[in-house]
PQR file with spaces between the fields and no chain letter, atoms N, CA, C, O and H, PARSE charges and radii, in Angstrom:
ATOM       1  N    UNK     1      95.469   80.037   59.984 -0.4000 1.5000
ATOM       2  CA   UNK     1      95.004   79.852   61.311 -0.0000 2.0000
ATOM       3  C    UNK     1      95.811   79.884   62.386  0.5500 1.7000
ATOM       4  O    UNK     1      96.661   79.001   62.504 -0.5500 1.4000
ATOM       5  N    UNK     2      95.692   80.862   63.312 -0.4000 1.5000
ATOM       6  CA   UNK     2      96.775   81.088   64.288 -0.0000 2.0000
ATOM       7  C    UNK     2      96.531   80.155   65.493  0.5500 1.7000
ATOM       8  O    UNK     2      95.388   79.806   65.791 -0.5500 1.4000
ATOM       9  H    UNK     2      95.002   81.579   63.216  0.4000 1.0000
ATOM      10  N    UNK     3      97.634   79.750   66.191 -0.4000 1.5000
ATOM      11  CA   UNK     3      97.620   78.826   67.428 -0.0000 2.0000
ATOM      12  C    UNK     3      97.906   79.518   68.312  0.5500 1.7000
ATOM      13  O    UNK     3      98.970   80.125   68.195 -0.5500 1.4000
ATOM      14  H    UNK     3      98.562   80.033   65.949  0.4000 1.0000
ATOM      15  N    UNK     4      97.134   79.713   69.494 -0.4000 1.5000
ATOM      16  CA   UNK     4      97.881   80.273   70.548 -0.0000 2.0000
ATOM      17  C    UNK     4      98.341   79.177   71.540  0.5500 1.7000
ATOM      18  O    UNK     4      97.698   78.137   71.676 -0.5500 1.4000
ATOM      19  H    UNK     4      96.269   79.220   69.588  0.4000 1.0000
ATOM      20  N    UNK     5      99.387   79.423   72.176 -0.4000 1.5000
ATOM      21  CA   UNK     5      99.960   78.876   73.172 -0.0000 2.0000
ATOM      22  C    UNK     5      99.880   79.255   74.642  0.5500 1.7000
ATOM      23  O    UNK     5     100.363   80.355   74.915 -0.5500 1.4000
ATOM      24  H    UNK     5      99.909   80.269   72.065  0.4000 1.0000
ATOM      25  N    UNK     6      99.346   78.531   75.666 -0.4000 1.5000
ATOM      26  CA   UNK     6      99.093   78.808   76.759 -0.0000 2.0000
ATOM      27  C    UNK     6     100.346   78.934   77.586  0.5500 1.7000
ATOM      28  O    UNK     6     100.974   77.883   77.718 -0.5500 1.4000
ATOM      29  H    UNK     6      98.954   77.638   75.445  0.4000 1.0000
ATOM      30  N    UNK     7     100.923   80.197   78.272 -0.4000 1.5000
ATOM      31  CA   UNK     7     102.272   80.262   78.734 -0.0000 2.0000
ATOM      32  C    UNK     7     101.640   80.234   80.207  0.5500 1.7000
ATOM      33  O    UNK     7     100.777   81.020   80.599 -0.5500 1.4000
ATOM      34  H    UNK     7     100.413   81.050   78.164  0.4000 1.0000
ATOM      35  N    UNK     8     102.243   79.141   80.999 -0.4000 1.5000
ATOM      36  CA   UNK     8     102.172   78.763   82.345 -0.0000 2.0000
ATOM      37  C    UNK     8     103.034   79.868   83.296  0.5500 1.7000
ATOM      38  O    UNK     8     104.165   80.138   82.891 -0.5500 1.4000
ATOM      39  H    UNK     8     102.943   78.503   80.681  0.4000 1.0000
ATOM      40  N    UNK     9     102.643   80.410   84.324 -0.4000 1.5000
ATOM      41  CA   UNK     9     103.470   81.229   84.965 -0.0000 2.0000
ATOM      42  C    UNK     9     104.491   80.480   85.873  0.5500 1.7000
ATOM      43  O    UNK     9     104.155   79.349   86.225 -0.5500 1.4000
ATOM      44  H    UNK     9     101.724   80.191   84.653  0.4000 1.0000
ATOM      45  N    UNK    10     105.676   80.952   86.296 -0.4000 1.5000
ATOM      46  CA   UNK    10     106.769   80.390   86.765 -0.0000 2.0000
ATOM      47  C    UNK    10     106.039   79.631   88.177  0.5500 1.7000
ATOM      48  O    UNK    10     104.986   79.948   88.730 -0.5500 1.4000
ATOM      49  H    UNK    10     105.949   81.871   86.010  0.4000 1.0000
ATOM      50  N    UNK    11     106.904   78.636   88.493 -0.4000 1.5000
ATOM      51  CA   UNK    11     106.515   78.023   89.700 -0.0000 2.0000
ATOM      52  C    UNK    11     106.127   78.870   90.857  0.5500 1.7000
ATOM      53  O    UNK    11     105.065   78.761   91.470 -0.5500 1.4000
ATOM      54  H    UNK    11     107.759   78.379   88.043  0.4000 1.0000
ATOM      55  N    UNK    12     107.196   79.834   91.139 -0.4000 1.5000
ATOM      56  CA   UNK    12     107.375   80.743   92.084 -0.0000 2.0000
ATOM      57  C    UNK    12     106.083   81.735   92.135  0.5500 1.7000
ATOM      58  O    UNK    12     105.585   82.057   93.214 -0.5500 1.4000
ATOM      59  H    UNK    12     108.059   79.922   90.642  0.4000 1.0000
ATOM      60  N    UNK    13     105.626   82.155   90.994 -0.4000 1.5000
ATOM      61  CA   UNK    13     104.328   82.864   90.973 -0.0000 2.0000
ATOM      62  C    UNK    13     103.094   81.972   91.267  0.5500 1.7000
ATOM      63  O    UNK    13     102.283   82.486   92.037 -0.5500 1.4000
ATOM      64  H    UNK    13     106.031   81.893   90.118  0.4000 1.0000
ATOM      65  N    UNK    14     102.834   80.898   90.864 -0.4000 1.5000
ATOM      66  CA   UNK    14     101.782   80.217   91.387 -0.0000 2.0000
ATOM      67  C    UNK    14     101.845   80.100   92.928  0.5500 1.7000
ATOM      68  O    UNK    14     100.844   80.115   93.644 -0.5500 1.4000
ATOM      69  H    UNK    14     103.493   80.480   90.238  0.4000 1.0000
ATOM      70  N    UNK    15     103.116   79.981   93.368 -0.4000 1.5000
ATOM      71  CA   UNK    15     103.024   79.403   95.063 -0.0000 2.0000
ATOM      72  C    UNK    15     102.753   80.486   95.549  0.5500 1.7000
ATOM      73  O    UNK    15     101.875   80.373   96.404 -0.5500 1.4000
ATOM      74  H    UNK    15     103.929   79.969   92.786  0.4000 1.0000
ATOM      75  N    UNK    16     103.291   82.047   95.324 -0.4000 1.5000
ATOM      76  CA   UNK    16     102.905   82.941   95.776 -0.0000 2.0000
ATOM      77  C    UNK    16     101.614   83.522   95.771  0.5500 1.7000
ATOM      78  O    UNK    16     101.252   84.253   96.692 -0.5500 1.4000
ATOM      79  H    UNK    16     104.004   82.139   94.630  0.4000 1.0000
ATOM      80  N    UNK    17     100.828   83.228   94.716 -0.4000 1.5000
ATOM      81  CA   UNK    17      99.305   83.524   94.489 -0.0000 2.0000
ATOM      82  C    UNK    17      98.540   82.556   95.350  0.5500 1.7000
ATOM      83  O    UNK    17      97.503   82.947   95.885 -0.5500 1.4000
ATOM      84  H    UNK    17     101.122   82.633   93.967  0.4000 1.0000
ATOM      85  N    UNK    18      98.997   81.233   95.543 -0.4000 1.5000
ATOM      86  CA   UNK    18      98.430   80.378   96.140 -0.0000 2.0000
ATOM      87  C    UNK    18      98.413   80.983   97.666  0.5500 1.7000
ATOM      88  O    UNK    18      97.365   81.112   98.299 -0.5500 1.4000
ATOM      89  H    UNK    18      99.839   80.915   95.109  0.4000 1.0000
ATOM      90  N    UNK    19      99.851   81.378   98.234 -0.4000 1.5000
ATOM      91  CA   UNK    19      99.710   81.627   99.358 -0.0000 2.0000
ATOM      92  C    UNK    19      98.793   82.994  100.036  0.5500 1.7000
ATOM      93  O    UNK    19      98.341   83.135  101.172 -0.5500 1.4000
ATOM      94  H    UNK    19     100.702   81.273   97.720  0.4000 1.0000
ATOM      95  N    UNK    20      98.738   83.868   98.881 -0.4000 1.5000
ATOM      96  CA   UNK    20      97.934   85.108   98.852 -0.0000 2.0000
ATOM      97  C    UNK    20      96.371   84.497   99.096  0.5500 1.7000
ATOM      98  O    UNK    20      95.626   84.932   99.974 -0.5500 1.4000
ATOM      99  H    UNK    20      99.105   83.753   97.958  0.4000 1.0000
ATOM     100  N    UNK    21      96.048   83.524   98.255 -0.4000 1.5000
ATOM     101  CA   UNK    21      94.655   83.147   98.258 -0.0000 2.0000
ATOM     102  C    UNK    21      94.272   82.457   99.751  0.5500 1.7000
ATOM     103  O    UNK    21      93.101   82.414  100.129 -0.5500 1.4000
ATOM     104  H    UNK    21      96.652   83.170   97.541  0.4000 1.0000
ATOM     105  N    UNK    22      95.314   81.956  100.507 -0.4000 1.5000
ATOM     106  CA   UNK    22      95.308   81.380  101.489 -0.0000 2.0000
ATOM     107  C    UNK    22      95.075   82.358  102.776  0.5500 1.7000
ATOM     108  O    UNK    22      94.351   82.138  103.746 -0.5500 1.4000
ATOM     109  H    UNK    22      96.265   81.991  100.200  0.4000 1.0000
ATOM     110  N    UNK    23      95.872   83.473  102.520 -0.4000 1.5000
ATOM     111  CA   UNK    23      96.032   84.324  103.591 -0.0000 2.0000
ATOM     112  C    UNK    23      94.607   85.137  103.559  0.5500 1.7000
ATOM     113  O    UNK    23      93.970   85.296  104.600 -0.5500 1.4000
ATOM     114  H    UNK    23      96.460   83.651  101.731  0.4000 1.0000
ATOM     115  N    UNK    24      94.210   85.574  102.467 -0.4000 1.5000
ATOM     116  CA   UNK    24      93.029   86.412  102.250 -0.0000 2.0000
ATOM     117  C    UNK    24      91.781   85.578  102.721  0.5500 1.7000
ATOM     118  O    UNK    24      90.825   86.123  103.272 -0.5500 1.4000
ATOM     119  H    UNK    24      94.728   85.444  101.621  0.4000 1.0000
ATOM     120  N    UNK    25      91.849   84.064  102.446 -0.4000 1.5000
ATOM     121  CA   UNK    25      90.593   83.441  102.849 -0.0000 2.0000
ATOM     122  C    UNK    25      90.677   83.219  104.363  0.5500 1.7000
ATOM     123  O    UNK    25      89.609   83.231  104.975 -0.5500 1.4000
ATOM     124  H    UNK    25      92.626   83.621  101.999  0.4000 1.0000
ATOM     125  N    UNK    26      91.774   83.025  105.021 -0.4000 1.5000
ATOM     126  CA   UNK    26      91.874   83.028  106.676 -0.0000 2.0000
ATOM     127  C    UNK    26      91.402   84.203  107.188  0.5500 1.7000
ATOM     128  O    UNK    26      90.622   84.284  108.137 -0.5500 1.4000
ATOM     129  H    UNK    26      92.642   83.016  104.524  0.4000 1.0000
ATOM     130  N    UNK    27      91.997   85.374  106.396 -0.4000 1.5000
ATOM     131  CA   UNK    27      91.598   86.670  107.301 -0.0000 2.0000
ATOM     132  C    UNK    27      89.960   87.003  106.880  0.5500 1.7000
ATOM     133  O    UNK    27      89.375   87.915  107.464 -0.5500 1.4000
ATOM     134  H    UNK    27      92.630   85.308  105.625  0.4000 1.0000
ATOM     135  N    UNK    28      89.379   86.319  105.988 -0.4000 1.5000
ATOM     136  CA   UNK    28      88.079   86.696  105.510 -0.0000 2.0000
ATOM     137  C    UNK    28      87.128   85.835  106.611  0.5500 1.7000
ATOM     138  O    UNK    28      86.063   86.209  107.102 -0.5500 1.4000
ATOM     139  H    UNK    28      89.854   85.578  105.514  0.4000 1.0000
ATOM     140  N    UNK    29      87.777   84.687  106.820 -0.4000 1.5000
ATOM     141  CA   UNK    29      87.170   83.847  108.141 -0.0000 2.0000
ATOM     142  C    UNK    29      86.993   84.426  109.533  0.5500 1.7000
ATOM     143  O    UNK    29      85.999   84.534  110.251 -0.5500 1.4000
ATOM     144  H    UNK    29      88.642   84.384  106.420  0.4000 1.0000
ATOM     145  N    UNK    30      88.557   84.845  109.725 -0.4000 1.5000
ATOM     146  CA   UNK    30      88.568   85.668  110.981 -0.0000 2.0000
ATOM     147  C    UNK    30      87.447   86.887  110.998  0.5500 1.7000
ATOM     148  O    UNK    30      86.646   87.127  111.902 -0.5500 1.4000
ATOM     149  H    UNK    30      89.364   84.758  109.141  0.4000 1.0000
ATOM     150  N    UNK    31      87.597   87.509  109.885 -0.4000 1.5000
ATOM     151  CA   UNK    31      86.560   88.622  109.860 -0.0000 2.0000
ATOM     152  C    UNK    31      85.240   88.541  110.254  0.5500 1.7000
ATOM     153  O    UNK    31      84.671   89.375  110.959 -0.5500 1.4000
ATOM     154  H    UNK    31      88.248   87.314  109.151  0.4000 1.0000
ATOM     155  N    UNK    32      84.638   87.294  109.690 -0.4000 1.5000
ATOM     156  CA   UNK    32      83.342   87.014  109.651 -0.0000 2.0000
ATOM     157  C    UNK    32      83.039   86.352  111.082  0.5500 1.7000
ATOM     158  O    UNK    32      81.922   86.490  111.581 -0.5500 1.4000
ATOM     159  H    UNK    32      85.100   86.616  109.118  0.4000 1.0000
ATOM     160  N    UNK    33      83.838   85.782  111.595 -0.4000 1.5000
ATOM     161  CA   UNK    33      83.738   85.212  113.144 -0.0000 2.0000
ATOM     162  C    UNK    33      83.913   86.452  114.063  0.5500 1.7000
ATOM     163  O    UNK    33      83.432   86.301  115.186 -0.5500 1.4000
ATOM     164  H    UNK    33      84.745   85.670  111.189  0.4000 1.0000
ATOM     165  N    UNK    34      84.373   87.379  113.870 -0.4000 1.5000
ATOM     166  CA   UNK    34      84.543   88.550  114.745 -0.0000 2.0000
ATOM     167  C    UNK    34      83.167   89.368  114.776  0.5500 1.7000
ATOM     168  O    UNK    34      82.949   90.053  115.776 -0.5500 1.4000
ATOM     169  H    UNK    34      84.763   87.502  112.958  0.4000 1.0000
ATOM     170  N    UNK    35      82.377   89.344  113.908 -0.4000 1.5000
ATOM     171  CA   UNK    35      80.963   89.698  113.713 -0.0000 2.0000
ATOM     172  C    UNK    35      80.044   89.309  114.841  0.5500 1.7000
ATOM     173  O    UNK    35      79.265   89.982  115.517 -0.5500 1.4000
ATOM     174  H    UNK    35      82.554   88.787  113.096  0.4000 1.0000
ATOM     175  N    UNK    36      80.410   87.815  114.853 -0.4000 1.5000
ATOM     176  CA   UNK    36      79.219   87.195  115.798 -0.0000 2.0000
ATOM     177  C    UNK    36      80.007   87.056  117.116  0.5500 1.7000
ATOM     178  O    UNK    36      81.200   86.753  117.140 -0.5500 1.4000
ATOM     179  H    UNK    36      81.043   87.269  114.303  0.4000 1.0000
ATOM     180  N    UNK    37      79.182   87.324  118.324 -0.4000 1.5000
ATOM     181  CA   UNK    37      79.964   86.817  119.361 -0.0000 2.0000
ATOM     182  C    UNK    37      79.427   85.648  120.089  0.5500 1.7000
ATOM     183  O    UNK    37      78.374   85.779  120.713 -0.5500 1.4000
ATOM     184  H    UNK    37      78.213   87.571  118.304  0.4000 1.0000
ATOM     185  N    UNK    38      80.090   84.447  120.069 -0.4000 1.5000
ATOM     186  CA   UNK    38      79.796   83.116  120.324 -0.0000 2.0000
ATOM     187  C    UNK    38      80.691   82.200  120.217  0.5500 1.7000
ATOM     188  O    UNK    38      81.376   82.217  119.195 -0.5500 1.4000
ATOM     189  H    UNK    38      80.945   84.340  119.562  0.4000 1.0000
ATOM     190  N    UNK    39      80.904   81.277  121.115 -0.4000 1.5000
ATOM     191  CA   UNK    39      81.883   80.629  121.527 -0.0000 2.0000
ATOM     192  C    UNK    39      82.600   79.677  120.197  0.5500 1.7000
ATOM     193  O    UNK    39      83.784   79.460  119.936 -0.5500 1.4000
ATOM     194  H    UNK    39      80.347   81.263  121.946  0.4000 1.0000
ATOM     195  N    UNK    40      81.223   79.197  119.454 -0.4000 1.5000
ATOM     196  CA   UNK    40      81.742   78.621  118.170 -0.0000 2.0000
ATOM     197  C    UNK    40      82.307   79.406  117.206  0.5500 1.7000
ATOM     198  O    UNK    40      83.019   78.948  116.312 -0.5500 1.4000
ATOM     199  H    UNK    40      80.262   79.374  119.666  0.4000 1.0000
ATOM     200  N    UNK    41      82.043   80.522  117.330 -0.4000 1.5000
ATOM     201  CA   UNK    41      82.932   81.599  116.386 -0.0000 2.0000
ATOM     202  C    UNK    41      84.068   81.659  116.837  0.5500 1.7000
ATOM     203  O    UNK    41      84.899   81.433  115.958 -0.5500 1.4000
ATOM     204  H    UNK    41      81.465   80.894  118.056  0.4000 1.0000
ATOM     205  N    UNK    42      84.626   81.925  118.114 -0.4000 1.5000
ATOM     206  CA   UNK    42      85.906   81.574  118.405 -0.0000 2.0000
ATOM     207  C    UNK    42      86.542   80.398  118.261  0.5500 1.7000
ATOM     208  O    UNK    42      87.768   80.503  118.221 -0.5500 1.4000
ATOM     209  H    UNK    42      83.951   82.108  118.828  0.4000 1.0000
ATOM     210  N    UNK    43      86.060   79.207  118.163 -0.4000 1.5000
ATOM     211  CA   UNK    43      86.582   77.893  117.781 -0.0000 2.0000
ATOM     212  C    UNK    43      86.717   77.928  116.103  0.5500 1.7000
ATOM     213  O    UNK    43      87.676   77.328  115.619 -0.5500 1.4000
ATOM     214  H    UNK    43      85.064   79.122  118.197  0.4000 1.0000
ATOM     215  N    UNK    44      85.962   78.483  115.382 -0.4000 1.5000
ATOM     216  CA   UNK    44      86.066   78.907  114.047 -0.0000 2.0000
ATOM     217  C    UNK    44      87.331   79.580  113.816  0.5500 1.7000
ATOM     218  O    UNK    44      88.180   79.204  113.008 -0.5500 1.4000
ATOM     219  H    UNK    44      85.182   78.970  115.776  0.4000 1.0000
ATOM     220  N    UNK    45      87.417   80.696  114.647 -0.4000 1.5000
ATOM     221  CA   UNK    45      88.688   81.686  114.332 -0.0000 2.0000
ATOM     222  C    UNK    45      89.918   80.988  114.550  0.5500 1.7000
ATOM     223  O    UNK    45      90.958   81.194  113.925 -0.5500 1.4000
ATOM     224  H    UNK    45      86.728   81.001  115.304  0.4000 1.0000
ATOM     225  N    UNK    46      89.746   80.137  115.483 -0.4000 1.5000
ATOM     226  CA   UNK    46      91.132   79.456  116.077 -0.0000 2.0000
ATOM     227  C    UNK    46      91.223   78.143  115.092  0.5500 1.7000
ATOM     228  O    UNK    46      92.365   78.049  114.640 -0.5500 1.4000
ATOM     229  H    UNK    46      88.901   79.969  115.990  0.4000 1.0000
ATOM     230  N    UNK    47      90.532   77.321  114.728 -0.4000 1.5000
ATOM     231  CA   UNK    47      90.582   75.937  113.997 -0.0000 2.0000
ATOM     232  C    UNK    47      90.546   76.063  112.660  0.5500 1.7000
ATOM     233  O    UNK    47      90.772   75.112  111.912 -0.5500 1.4000
ATOM     234  H    UNK    47      89.605   77.397  115.095  0.4000 1.0000
ATOM     235  N    UNK    48      90.200   77.489  112.169 -0.4000 1.5000
ATOM     236  CA   UNK    48      89.825   77.441  110.616 -0.0000 2.0000
ATOM     237  C    UNK    48      90.712   78.652  110.118  0.5500 1.7000
ATOM     238  O    UNK    48      91.504   78.532  109.184 -0.5500 1.4000
ATOM     239  H    UNK    48      90.016   78.262  112.777  0.4000 1.0000
ATOM     240  N    UNK    49      90.497   79.944  110.887 -0.4000 1.5000
ATOM     241  CA   UNK    49      90.913   81.065  110.114 -0.0000 2.0000
ATOM     242  C    UNK    49      92.385   81.277  110.503  0.5500 1.7000
ATOM     243  O    UNK    49      93.090   81.885  109.698 -0.5500 1.4000
ATOM     244  H    UNK    49      89.853   80.041  111.646  0.4000 1.0000
ATOM     245  N    UNK    50      92.957   80.811  111.732 -0.4000 1.5000
ATOM     246  CA   UNK    50      94.589   81.263  112.013 -0.0000 2.0000
ATOM     247  C    UNK    50      95.304   79.791  111.405  0.5500 1.7000
ATOM     248  O    UNK    50      96.522   79.883  111.256 -0.5500 1.4000
ATOM     249  H    UNK    50      92.384   80.317  112.387  0.4000 1.0000
ATOM     250  N    UNK    51      94.803   78.695  111.107 -0.4000 1.5000
ATOM     251  CA   UNK    51      95.878   77.612  110.147 -0.0000 2.0000
ATOM     252  C    UNK    51      95.772   77.996  108.771  0.5500 1.7000
ATOM     253  O    UNK    51      96.567   77.493  107.977 -0.5500 1.4000
ATOM     254  H    UNK    51      93.813   78.621  111.228  0.4000 1.0000
ATOM     255  N    UNK    52      94.775   78.938  108.307 -0.4000 1.5000
ATOM     256  CA   UNK    52      94.938   79.267  106.970 -0.0000 2.0000
ATOM     257  C    UNK    52      95.771   80.082  106.886  0.5500 1.7000
ATOM     258  O    UNK    52      96.705   79.924  106.100 -0.5500 1.4000
ATOM     259  H    UNK    52      94.129   79.346  108.953  0.4000 1.0000
ATOM     260  N    UNK    53      95.670   81.140  107.644 -0.4000 1.5000
ATOM     261  CA   UNK    53      96.710   82.144  107.560 -0.0000 2.0000
ATOM     262  C    UNK    53      98.068   81.821  107.768  0.5500 1.7000
ATOM     263  O    UNK    53      98.925   82.356  107.065 -0.5500 1.4000
ATOM     264  H    UNK    53      94.911   81.268  108.282  0.4000 1.0000
ATOM     265  N    UNK    54      98.350   81.058  108.596 -0.4000 1.5000
ATOM     266  CA   UNK    54      99.786   80.395  109.005 -0.0000 2.0000
ATOM     267  C    UNK    54     100.049   79.419  107.620  0.5500 1.7000
ATOM     268  O    UNK    54     101.206   79.448  107.201 -0.5500 1.4000
ATOM     269  H    UNK    54      97.653   80.623  109.166  0.4000 1.0000
ATOM     270  N    UNK    55      99.467   78.902  107.172 -0.4000 1.5000
ATOM     271  CA   UNK    55      99.708   77.692  105.952 -0.0000 2.0000
ATOM     272  C    UNK    55     100.052   78.918  104.690  0.5500 1.7000
ATOM     273  O    UNK    55     100.911   78.654  103.849 -0.5500 1.4000
ATOM     274  H    UNK    55      98.527   78.878  107.513  0.4000 1.0000
ATOM     275  N    UNK    56      99.407   80.077  104.653 -0.4000 1.5000
ATOM     276  CA   UNK    56      99.759   80.874  103.615 -0.0000 2.0000
ATOM     277  C    UNK    56     101.202   81.763  103.764  0.5500 1.7000
ATOM     278  O    UNK    56     101.945   82.116  102.847 -0.5500 1.4000
ATOM     279  H    UNK    56      98.709   80.292  105.336  0.4000 1.0000
ATOM     280  N    UNK    57     101.346   81.998  105.161 -0.4000 1.5000
ATOM     281  CA   UNK    57     102.531   82.487  105.348 -0.0000 2.0000
ATOM     282  C    UNK    57     103.701   81.557  105.237  0.5500 1.7000
ATOM     283  O    UNK    57     104.782   81.919  104.772 -0.5500 1.4000
ATOM     284  H    UNK    57     100.743   81.711  105.905  0.4000 1.0000
ATOM     285  N    UNK    58     103.446   80.308  105.691 -0.4000 1.5000
ATOM     286  CA   UNK    58     104.645   79.421  105.515 -0.0000 2.0000
ATOM     287  C    UNK    58     104.937   78.916  104.132  0.5500 1.7000
ATOM     288  O    UNK    58     106.064   78.635  103.723 -0.5500 1.4000
ATOM     289  H    UNK    58     102.567   80.014  106.068  0.4000 1.0000
ATOM     290  N    UNK    59     103.726   78.818  103.392 -0.4000 1.5000
ATOM     291  CA   UNK    59     103.960   78.609  101.792 -0.0000 2.0000
ATOM     292  C    UNK    59     104.540   80.086  101.240  0.5500 1.7000
ATOM     293  O    UNK    59     105.450   80.075  100.411 -0.5500 1.4000
ATOM     294  H    UNK    59     102.811   79.047  103.725  0.4000 1.0000
ATOM     295  N    UNK    60     104.124   81.041  101.603 -0.4000 1.5000
ATOM     296  CA   UNK    60     105.054   81.989  101.037 -0.0000 2.0000
ATOM     297  C    UNK    60     106.339   82.115  101.180  0.5500 1.7000
ATOM     298  O    UNK    60     107.083   82.313  100.219 -0.5500 1.4000
ATOM     299  H    UNK    60     103.384   81.050  102.276  0.4000 1.0000
ATOM     300  N    UNK    61     106.760   82.011  102.440 -0.4000 1.5000
ATOM     301  CA   UNK    61     108.189   81.958  103.095 -0.0000 2.0000
ATOM     302  C    UNK    61     108.931   80.865  102.322  0.5500 1.7000
ATOM     303  O    UNK    61     110.043   81.029  101.820 -0.5500 1.4000
ATOM     304  H    UNK    61     106.156   81.851  103.220  0.4000 1.0000
ATOM     305  N    UNK    62     108.234   79.764  102.272 -0.4000 1.5000
ATOM     306  CA   UNK    62     109.041   78.549  101.595 -0.0000 2.0000
ATOM     307  C    UNK    62     109.448   78.995  100.119  0.5500 1.7000
ATOM     308  O    UNK    62     110.566   79.034   99.606 -0.5500 1.4000
ATOM     309  H    UNK    62     107.331   79.631  102.680  0.4000 1.0000
ATOM     310  N    UNK    63     108.182   79.323   99.584 -0.4000 1.5000
ATOM     311  CA   UNK    63     108.576   79.625   97.953 -0.0000 2.0000
ATOM     312  C    UNK    63     109.651   80.639   98.148  0.5500 1.7000
ATOM     313  O    UNK    63     110.713   80.306   97.622 -0.5500 1.4000
ATOM     314  H    UNK    63     107.273   79.291  100.000  0.4000 1.0000
ATOM     315  N    UNK    64     109.660   81.597   98.661 -0.4000 1.5000
ATOM     316  CA   UNK    64     110.937   82.611   98.580 -0.0000 2.0000
ATOM     317  C    UNK    64     112.103   81.900   98.966  0.5500 1.7000
ATOM     318  O    UNK    64     113.148   82.207   98.392 -0.5500 1.4000
ATOM     319  H    UNK    64     108.797   81.868   99.089  0.4000 1.0000
ATOM     320  N    UNK    65     112.129   80.950   99.884 -0.4000 1.5000
ATOM     321  CA   UNK    65     113.557   80.397  100.172 -0.0000 2.0000
ATOM     322  C    UNK    65     114.032   79.600   99.199  0.5500 1.7000
ATOM     323  O    UNK    65     115.212   79.640   98.851 -0.5500 1.4000
ATOM     324  H    UNK    65     111.280   80.700  100.350  0.4000 1.0000
ATOM     325  N    UNK    66     113.071   78.732   98.627 -0.4000 1.5000
ATOM     326  CA   UNK    66     113.489   77.489   97.752 -0.0000 2.0000
ATOM     327  C    UNK    66     113.489   78.514   96.504  0.5500 1.7000
ATOM     328  O    UNK    66     114.038   77.835   95.637 -0.5500 1.4000
ATOM     329  H    UNK    66     112.113   78.699   98.909  0.4000 1.0000
ATOM     330  N    UNK    67     113.243   79.527   96.030 -0.4000 1.5000
ATOM     331  CA   UNK    67     113.617   80.283   94.884 -0.0000 2.0000
ATOM     332  C    UNK    67     114.908   80.915   95.122  0.5500 1.7000
ATOM     333  O    UNK    67     115.555   81.124   94.096 -0.5500 1.4000
ATOM     334  H    UNK    67     112.797   80.079   96.734  0.4000 1.0000
ATOM     335  N    UNK    68     115.477   81.294   96.287 -0.4000 1.5000
ATOM     336  CA   UNK    68     116.519   81.659   96.530 -0.0000 2.0000
ATOM     337  C    UNK    68     117.827   80.695   96.522  0.5500 1.7000
ATOM     338  O    UNK    68     118.944   80.998   96.102 -0.5500 1.4000
ATOM     339  H    UNK    68     114.952   81.125   97.121  0.4000 1.0000
ATOM     340  N    UNK    69     117.477   79.644   97.005 -0.4000 1.5000
ATOM     341  CA   UNK    69     118.214   78.435   97.221 -0.0000 2.0000
ATOM     342  C    UNK    69     118.537   77.992   95.797  0.5500 1.7000
ATOM     343  O    UNK    69     119.642   77.471   95.643 -0.5500 1.4000
ATOM     344  H    UNK    69     116.570   79.398   97.347  0.4000 1.0000
ATOM     345  N    UNK    70     117.790   78.111   94.797 -0.4000 1.5000
ATOM     346  CA   UNK    70     118.065   77.631   93.202 -0.0000 2.0000
ATOM     347  C    UNK    70     118.906   78.527   92.618  0.5500 1.7000
ATOM     348  O    UNK    70     119.136   78.289   91.433 -0.5500 1.4000
ATOM     349  H    UNK    70     116.893   78.534   94.922  0.4000 1.0000
ATOM     350  N    UNK    71     119.536   79.669   93.174 -0.4000 1.5000
ATOM     351  CA   UNK    71     120.295   80.606   92.594 -0.0000 2.0000
ATOM     352  C    UNK    71     121.473   80.513   93.573  0.5500 1.7000
ATOM     353  O    UNK    71     121.316   80.402   94.789 -0.5500 1.4000
ATOM     354  H    UNK    71     119.349   79.862   94.137  0.4000 1.0000
ATOM     355  N    UNK    72     122.861   80.575   92.856 -0.4000 1.5000
ATOM     356  CA   UNK    72     123.897   80.887   93.550 -0.0000 2.0000
ATOM     357  C    UNK    72     124.209   82.382   94.365  0.5500 1.7000
ATOM     358  O    UNK    72     123.326   83.218   94.552 -0.5500 1.4000
ATOM     359  H    UNK    72     122.989   80.665   91.869  0.4000 1.0000
ATOM     360  N    UNK    73     125.337   82.512   94.716 -0.4000 1.5000
ATOM     361  CA   UNK    73     125.472   83.717   95.723 -0.0000 2.0000
ATOM     362  C    UNK    73     125.360   84.836   94.673  0.5500 1.7000
ATOM     363  O    UNK    73     124.734   85.837   95.022 -0.5500 1.4000
ATOM     364  H    UNK    73     126.055   81.832   94.564  0.4000 1.0000
ATOM     365  N    UNK    74     125.882   84.802   93.432 -0.4000 1.5000
ATOM     366  CA   UNK    74     125.816   85.727   92.313 -0.0000 2.0000
ATOM     367  C    UNK    74     124.309   86.131   91.964  0.5500 1.7000
ATOM     368  O    UNK    74     124.013   87.173   91.380 -0.5500 1.4000
ATOM     369  H    UNK    74     126.390   83.989   93.148  0.4000 1.0000
ATOM     370  N    UNK    75     123.564   85.341   92.322 -0.4000 1.5000
ATOM     371  CA   UNK    75     121.981   85.539   91.700 -0.0000 2.0000
ATOM     372  C    UNK    75     121.656   84.928   90.728  0.5500 1.7000
ATOM     373  O    UNK    75     120.473   84.957   90.389 -0.5500 1.4000
ATOM     374  H    UNK    75     123.805   84.495   92.796  0.4000 1.0000
ATOM     375  N    UNK    76     122.540   84.240   90.034 -0.4000 1.5000
ATOM     376  CA   UNK    76     122.535   83.642   88.456 -0.0000 2.0000
ATOM     377  C    UNK    76     121.881   82.247   88.974  0.5500 1.7000
ATOM     378  O    UNK    76     121.931   81.888   90.150 -0.5500 1.4000
ATOM     379  H    UNK    76     123.501   84.216   90.310  0.4000 1.0000
ATOM     380  N    UNK    77     121.292   81.551   87.981 -0.4000 1.5000
ATOM     381  CA   UNK    77     120.576   80.143   88.546 -0.0000 2.0000
ATOM     382  C    UNK    77     121.783   79.156   88.189  0.5500 1.7000
ATOM     383  O    UNK    77     122.570   79.217   87.244 -0.5500 1.4000
ATOM     384  H    UNK    77     121.251   81.844   87.026  0.4000 1.0000
ATOM     385  N    UNK    78     121.711   78.414   89.021 -0.4000 1.5000
ATOM     386  CA   UNK    78     122.889   77.096   89.197 -0.0000 2.0000
ATOM     387  C    UNK    78     122.847   76.344   87.994  0.5500 1.7000
ATOM     388  O    UNK    78     123.576   75.362   87.853 -0.5500 1.4000
ATOM     389  H    UNK    78     121.072   78.365   89.789  0.4000 1.0000
């Protein structure tokens, strides 16, 4: 009987994937709010769509920086 082990992706890959999901979700909300011309659509654009895109960008940049800090100047793990 063979046993299969579940291989988890590295932490940076999970964080970059989550960042991509946040950005895509934010852009989708922004796109949907542009279809309807209404004051509440603008409020949703600003209060929901923009923070999701910003959170995705910040998460992406922080994951890249934290991954780079974990390595020395030679690119090898510390």
